[in-house]
N, C-alpha and C positions, 0 to 999 in steps of 0.2 A: 664469748668465752672469757671467764676470768682467769687471769694469769698471776701466779705468785712467783716469788724469787726462785723457789726450787724448780718450777717449770722452766723459767728463763735459763737458769744455770744448766739444766739438763739438755735443753735444746741447743745451747751454745756448745756444750761439751760434745754433743752428737755431731754438730757441724764440723767442729775442729777434728774429731776422730775421722770423719769422712775425708777431710782435706789431708790429714796426716797419713792416711792409708796410701796415698800416692807417693808419699815420702819426699816431696819437694818443698824445702823451706825457701822463702823468697830471698832475694838478693840484698835486702836491707837489714839483715840481722844486726849489723854493727851499730846501727843508729836506734834500735828499739830495745826495750827491756824485755819484751816477750816475743818469742818466735812466732812468725806468721808463716802460714802455708799457702801456697798457690791454690786457689779454689775458684774455678770458673763456673759460675752458677748464675742463672737468671733469678732475680729476686724482686720483691715488691717493696717500695719505699713509700711510707705514709708521711706526708709533709702538709701540715695545716689542713687536714681533712681530705687531701687529694692523694690518690694512689698513682705512682708512676713506676715504670719498670726500669731496673738498673742491672748492670752486670757486675757481679762480685769478682774481684781480682785475687784477693787474699783474705785470710782470717787467722786470728789468734786470740788468746784470752784478753788482750788489751783492746782489740778492735777489728774492724772490717774495712777493707778498701774496696770502693765501688767506682764504677764509671757511669756517668749519667749525662743527659743533655741539659739538665737543669743546673743553675748556679744556686748553691745553698749558702746561707749565712753561717759563718763560723759561730760556734757555741749554741746554735739552735737545737731544739729537741726534735727528733724524728723517730720513726719506728720502722723496723725492717722485719721481713719474714720471707721464707722461701716461697710458700704458697699457703692456701687457706687451711692446710692441715697443721701448720705451725702457728703458735701464738705470735702476736706482735712483740718484738724485742725493742725496748727503749734504748736509744742511742743519743749521743751528742755529736754534732759535727765538729771535729777537731781541726780540719782544714778543708779547703775547697780551692783547687788550682784549675783555672780554666785554660784550655788549649783550643785548637780549631775544632769546633763542632761537639765538644764534650768537656766535662769537668771530671777531674780525679778527686774523689772525696775520701777522707779518712773519717770513719765513724768510731767514736770512742765507746768501748764496752766496759772497761775496767771499773768504772764507778758503780756498776751494778753487781759485780762479782764479789 
């Protein structure tokens, strides 16, 4: 499936609308320029040709927060999607903080919007 910027924007907008429908913005609004909404969703992450499954924590126009068992390199390029019905969405790893058994990862989206 070929994906263009319009497809990407509409998919992200759909995801944000779903998250906002619950009406819960996350607790970190003070440190972000874009509101993020709590959104617990299983997603697929494509890193260097390998697909892994991650849990989305929150989403906003600037990015997506996920939890994963993998350590990702900051500024690396990855792709994310909910499932095979969605196109792959390009992201950059903004940060990766390791804790016991998992990593909290911030994926940057605002460079594509």
